[in-house]
N, C-alpha and C positions, 0 to 999 in steps of 0.2 A: 441120606445122610453116610450111611453105614459105608456104602462105595467111596466116599470122600474120604472117610476117615482111614479106610484100609489104602488107598493111593496114599495119603500123608504117611501110613505107617511104612509102607514100601520105601517112599523117598527117603525119611529120616533112617531107616537101616540101611539102604545103599550109601548114603552119606557117611552114616557109623563106618561101614566097611571098609571105604574108601580111606578115611582117617586113620582105620587101624593099618590099612595095608602101607600107607605113606609113612606112619611111624615104625613099622617094622622095617621098611627100606631105608630110613633114615638111621635105625639103631645098626644094622648090618652095615652101613657106609663108615660107622664110627671108627676110627681106629683104636686097637686096642691100648690099655696103659701097658705102658713099658715095666717090665719085671724091676725090681729092685737089683741091685749091683750086687749085694751080699745080704746074707741070711743069718740069723743065729737061732738055732734050734733049742727048745727047753725040754725038761725032761718032766715027767709026770708027779703031781702031788702038790704037795702045799707051798714047797719053797720054789718050786720051778726052775732049779738052777740052769745054767746054759749046759747043753751036752757037746754041741757040735757048732762049728761055722762053717758055712756054705757059700758056693756064688750062686748067685740068684738065679742063672738058668739049671741049676742043679736036679738031675731027674729022681736024686735022693732024699731032696728035701720034702719033710712031713707036714704036718698039717699045724705042728707045734712051733712053727718058724714065723719069725717077724723080721722086718727088714732093718738094716744095720748101715751106716756109712763106712767109708773106705777107713778112716782113722777108728771109728769103733770095732772095725772089725779087726784090725790090727792090735787094738789094743787087747781084746779078747784073746786072740791068738797067745798074744806077748803073757799073759796072764794064765795061760796053761790051759784054755779051752781047745780041745782037739779039733783038726782041720778035718773036713772030709775026705776020705781016702778016694774018693770017685772025682769031684771037681778040683780036687786041691787048691783051695783059696788061700793057703800058706805059699805056695808058690807063685800064684798071680800077684799076691800082694808085696811080695819080697821079703818074707817073714818065715826062712826057714831056720829050723833047729840046727 
């Protein structure tokens, strides 16, 4: 009886291992989600006011960023939120001072 149970356990462990490998392979094959086109960076603190507008691929965008649509980004720039000096979203959106 013990030999039978050990064999069953071995089969179950192999089946689990195979399923985990398939799942990992499927996860690697899934395309990464596309980054947002525009980001708004917010400050620290209670009010968390907008600090800067970034392009979605900007290397300087921090953890306090959230996605924006192009119209929202234009509106933020028009309302005086500064553009990132590295990715220049104001130039890309056609909102130059």
